[in-house]
C-alpha positions in Angstrom: -16.4 -2.1 1.4 -17.8 1.1 -0.2 -16.3 4.6 0.2 -18.2 7.8 -0.1 -15.6 9.4 -2.4 -16.0 6.7 -5.0 -19.8 7.1 -5.3 -19.9 9.6 -8.1 -17.4 7.5 -10.2 -19.4 4.3 -9.6 -22.7 6.0 -10.6 -21.3 7.4 -13.8 -19.0 4.6 -15.0 -20.0 1.3 -13.4 -23.7 1.4 -12.6 -24.9 0.2 -16.0 -22.2 -2.5 -16.5 -20.7 -2.8 -20.0 -17.2 -3.0 -18.7 -14.1 -3.1 -21.0 -12.0 -6.3 -20.7 -9.0 -4.6 -19.2 -9.1 -1.7 -16.6 -6.2 0.0 -15.0 -7.2 1.8 -11.8 -4.8 4.4 -10.6 -5.1 5.9 -7.2 -3.3 7.3 -4.2 -2.3 4.3 -2.1 -4.5 3.7 1.0 -7.7 5.4 -0.4 -9.7 2.2 -0.9 -8.4 1.4 -4.3 -8.3 -2.3 -3.8 -11.8 -2.3 -2.3 -13.2 -0.5 -5.3 -11.6 -3.0 -7.7 -13.1 -5.8 -5.6 -16.5 -4.1 -5.8 -16.2 -4.1 -9.6 -15.2 -7.8 -9.6 -18.0 -9.1 -7.4 -20.6 -7.0 -9.3 -19.5 -8.8 -12.5 -19.7 -12.2 -10.8 -22.9 -11.7 -8.9 -26.0 -13.7 -10.1 -28.5 -10.9 -9.3 -26.9 -7.5 -9.2 -28.9 -4.6 -7.8 -30.4 -1.7 -9.8 -27.3 0.4 -9.2 -25.0 -2.3 -10.5 -23.7 -3.5 -7.1 -23.5 -7.1 -6.1 -26.5 -8.4 -4.2 -24.5 -9.7 -1.3 -26.7 -12.8 -0.7 -26.4 -15.1 -3.7 -23.9 -18.0 -3.8 -21.5 -16.0 -5.9 -21.4 -13.2 -3.4 -20.9 -15.5 -0.5 -18.1 -17.4 -2.2 -16.4 -14.1 -3.2 -16.6 -12.9 0.4 -15.1 -16.2 1.6 -12.3 -15.9 -1.0 -13.4 -19.2 -2.7 -15.2 -18.0 -5.8 -14.1 -20.4 -8.6 -14.1 -17.7 -11.3 -12.0 -15.2 -9.5 -8.2 -14.9 -9.0 -6.3 -12.2 -7.1 -2.6 -11.7 -7.6 -1.3 -9.7 -4.6 2.0 -10.2 -2.9 0.9 -8.0 0.0 -1.8 -10.4 1.0 0.7 -13.2 0.9 2.9 -11.3 3.4 0.5 -11.5 6.3 2.1 -13.2 9.3 -0.4 -15.9 10.3 0.4 -16.2 14.0 1.9 -14.2 16.8 2.4 -17.2 19.0 5.4 -18.8 17.1 8.8 -19.2 18.5 11.7 -16.9 17.7 13.2 -19.2 15.0 9.9 -19.6 13.3 9.2 -15.9 13.6 12.5 -15.2 11.8 11.6 -17.5 9.0 8.2 -15.9 8.7 9.8 -12.5 8.4 12.3 -13.7 5.8 9.4 -15.1 3.8 7.4 -11.9 4.2 10.3 -9.8 3.0 10.9 -12.1 0.0 7.3 -11.7 -1.3 7.5 -8.3 -2.8 6.7 -9.1 -6.4 4.1 -10.9 -8.5 5.9 -13.7 -10.2 5.6 -14.9 -13.8 4.4 -18.3 -12.5 1.4 -16.5 -10.8 0.5 -14.8 -14.1 0.9 -18.0 -16.1 -1.4 -19.8 -13.6 -4.0 -17.0 -14.1 -3.7 -17.4 -17.8 -4.4 -21.1 -17.5 -7.4 -20.3 -15.2 -8.8 -17.9 -17.9 -8.7 -20.6 -20.6 -11.2 -22.7 -18.7 -14.9 -22.3 -19.1 -16.4 -20.2 -16.3 -17.9 -22.4 -13.6 -20.9 -20.1 -13.2 -21.3 -19.3 -16.9 -20.7 -15.5 -16.6 -17.2 -14.0 -16.3 -13.8 -14.9 -15.1 -12.0 -12.1 -13.2 -8.4 -11.5 -12.4 -7.5 -8.7 -10.0 -3.8 -7.6 -9.9 -2.8 -5.4 -7.0 -0.4 -3.6 -6.7 0.1 -4.1 -10.5 3.5 -2.3 -10.4 4.9 -5.1 -8.3 4.9 -7.5 -11.2 8.3 -8.9 -12.2 9.3 -7.9 -15.7 8.8 -11.4 -16.9 5.3 -11.5 -15.2 4.4 -8.2 -17.0 5.5 -9.7 -20.3 3.4 -12.8 -19.7 0.4 -10.6 -18.9 0.9 -8.6 -22.0 0.5 -11.8 -24.1 -2.9 -12.4 -22.5 -4.0 -8.8 -22.8 -3.2 -8.9 -26.6 -5.6 -11.8 -27.1 -7.9 -11.9 -24.0 -10.1 -15.0 -23.7 -13.9 -14.4 -24.1 -15.5 -13.4 -20.8 -12.3 -12.4 -19.1 -12.1 -9.2 -17.1 -8.7 -7.9 -16.0 -8.6 -5.4 -13.1 -5.2 -3.8 -12.5 -4.7 -1.5 -9.5 -1.6 0.7 -8.9 -0.5 3.8 -7.1 2.6 4.0 -9.4 1.4 3.6 -13.0 4.7 4.9 -14.4 6.3 1.7 -13.1 4.1 -0.4 -15.4 5.4 -1.0 -19.0 3.8 1.4 -21.5 2.6 -1.7 -23.5 0.5 -2.8 -20.5 -0.9 0.6 -19.9 -1.8 1.0 -23.6 -3.9 -2.2 -23.5 -6.1 -1.1 -20.6 -8.7 1.6 -20.1 -7.2 3.8 -17.4 -9.5 5.1 -14.7 -8.2 7.5 -12.0 -9.9 6.9 -8.7 -10.7 10.0 -6.7 -9.0 10.7 -3.3 -11.2 11.7 -0.4 -11.4 15.2 0.9 -10.0 15.9 4.3 -13.5 15.9 5.9 -14.5 12.6 4.2 -11.3 10.9 5.3 -11.6 12.2 8.9 -15.3 11.1 9.0 -14.5 7.6 7.8 -11.7 7.2 10.4 -13.9 8.5 13.1 -16.7 6.1 12.2 -14.1 3.3 12.3 -13.3 4.3 15.9 -9.8 5.6 15.4 -8.6 8.3 17.8 -6.7 11.4 16.7 -7.8 11.1 13.1 -6.0 14.3 12.1 -2.6 13.1 13.2 -3.1 9.6 11.7 -4.1 11.1 8.4 -1.1 13.4 8.4 1.2 10.4 8.8 0.2 9.0 5.5 -0.6 12.1 3.4 -4.4 12.0 3.9 -5.1 8.4 2.9 -7.7 7.0 5.3 -7.3 3.3 4.7 -3.5 3.6 5.1 -4.1 5.6 8.3 -6.4 2.9 9.7 -3.8 0.2 9.0 -0.9 1.9 10.9 -1.7 -0.1 14.0 -0.4 0.1 17.6 3.1 -1.0 16.7 3.6 1.9 14.3 2.7 4.4 17.0 4.9 2.7 19.5 7.9 2.8 17.1 7.1 6.5 16.5 7.2 7.3 20.2 10.4 5.4 20.6 12.1 7.3 17.7 11.0 10.8 18.5 13.5 11.6 21.3 16.3 10.5 18.9 15.0 12.3 15.8 14.6 15.6 17.7 18.0 15.3 19.2 16.9 15.1 22.8 18.5 11.7 23.0 21.0 11.5 20.1 22.2 8.0 20.8 21.2 5.8 17.9 22.0 2.7 20.0 19.3 3.8 22.5 16.9 4.5 19.7 17.5 1.0 18.3 16.9 -0.5 21.7 13.7 1.3 22.1 12.1 0.3 18.8 13.4 -3.3 19.1 12.7 -5.7 16.2 10.5 -3.3 14.3 8.9 -3.4 10.9 11.5 -1.9 8.5 8.7 -0.3 6.5 7.6 1.6 9.6 11.2 2.8 10.3 11.9 4.0 6.8 8.5 5.7 6.6 9.1 7.5 9.8 12.6 8.6 8.9 11.4 9.8 5.5 8.4 11.8 6.8 10.6 13.3 9.5 13.2 14.4 7.0 10.6 15.8 4.7 9.2 17.8 7.6 12.7 19.0 8.5 13.2 20.3 5.0 9.7 21.8 4.8 10.2 23.5 8.2 13.6 24.9 7.1 12.5 26.3 3.8 8.8 26.9 4.2 8.1 27.1 7.9 5.4 24.4 7.6 4.9 20.8 8.8 3.0 18.2 6.8 3.4 14.9 8.6 4.4 15.2 12.3 2.1 18.2 13.0 2.2 17.5 16.8 6.0 18.0 16.8 6.3 21.3 15.1 8.2 22.9 18.0 10.8 20.1 18.0 11.1 20.3 14.2 11.6 24.0 14.3 14.3 23.6 16.9 16.1 20.7 15.1 15.9 21.9 11.4 18.4 24.8 11.7 21.0 22.5 13.3 21.2 20.1 10.3 22.9 21.1 7.1 20.6 21.1 4.1 23.1 19.3 1.8 23.6 16.5 4.4 19.8 16.2 5.0 19.2 16.0 1.2 21.9 13.2 0.9 20.2 11.3 3.8 16.8 11.7 2.1 18.3 10.1 -1.1 19.6 7.3 1.0 16.2 6.7 2.4 14.7 6.5 -1.1 17.1 3.7 -1.9 16.4 2.0 1.4 12.7 2.0 0.7 13.3 -0.2 -2.3 15.3 -2.6 -0.2 12.7 -2.9 2.6 11.2 -6.1 1.3 14.5 -7.9 0.5 15.7 -10.8 2.8 18.5 -8.8 4.4 19.4 -8.6 8.1 16.8 -6.2 9.5 18.7 -5.4 12.6 21.8 -4.2 10.7 19.6 -2.4 8.2 17.9 -0.4 10.9 21.1 0.3 12.8 22.7 1.7 9.6 19.9 4.1 9.0 19.8 5.3 12.6 23.6 5.7 12.7 23.5 7.7 9.5 20.9 10.0 10.9 22.9 10.5 14.1 25.7 11.9 12.0 23.4 14.7 10.9 22.8 15.8 14.5 25.0 18.5 16.1 27.7 17.0 18.3 27.7 17.7 22.0 
C-alpha cells in the first residue's frame, strides 16, 4: 500500500535503489510506516522493478511477497502473531487465545537467531535477502544483542529494515549501525482524504482519537467505538458506578480501555488548564463540566497509573480484574453524591 505523504521521500531516497544494508525507519505509529518498509522490501526483491523503483506487482517475486511466502523475506512482528484467527471458538478456547495474544508482546531472541540463520543461506532468487523488524522497539534485550552481532558483520546481500515509533527504546548500539530515516506524517487534509476514500465515517473524530494517524484510525474498529460509548456516561460522571461501566464494556480489549482512559484524562487536563480538547472533540461540553470537579493532583496521579498500566496491557494477567481496578480508581476521582 502506498501513501501520498510518503511520495516525496520515496522519489528522493528510494527511487534509484542503492540502499544501505541497515535502515531504521522512525515514524508516528499508524501513519503507514510498516507499509512503507514493505514497499522498500518488495522493491528490492522484485525481478523487474519499474522506472520509479517500485516493484512491478506481477512477477513471481511480487506474487510470493503478497502471499507472504517469499523465500528471501522474513518479517519479525509480534503484533502480526497476535491476531485472533477465529471468532467462532468456545469460551475456554477464546480465553486461551487471549492469553496467547497478551503473551506475544516482544520479539524473542530465538526469532532473531532464526533470521540470522536464514541470512547465512544463499538467496533463492539470487538477489537479496530481506529482514523486516516491526516494531523494532519490542525486541527483547537478548534479541537486540543478537541482532547487533549480525549488524556488525552483515552477510552479503542482506537488507535490514527496522521500523519503530519509539527509537529511544532501542539500544544506542543498534541505532548507530543503521541509517535512520524519519518518515513524514500526513497533513490533516491528507489523513482525512485517505480515510474518506477508505469509506470510514466521521473521519475527523476518528483521527482525533489517535492523534491524527490515519492507519491507526482505520484500525479502531466497531468494538472500539462500542467500548467508548459504554464508557462515556461513566467518564463524564453521568453514571459514576464503575460496576455499571464494567458491565457495559464487557470483556473488552484492554488496550482500548487504557487508550480511552488516557485520552480522556489528557483532555480533562487540557480542558482544565488550556480550555481545549484534543481527542474527544465531540464531548467538549461534558469535559468542561467534569474537569473542574476533579483535583489536578489526583488526576495527574491517575494519569501516571495509566502510563504504568499501558506497559502491562500485553501481559497474561486477569483482564477482568485489571479493567475493574482502573475503573474503580477513576471513580475515586469523581465527586461523591
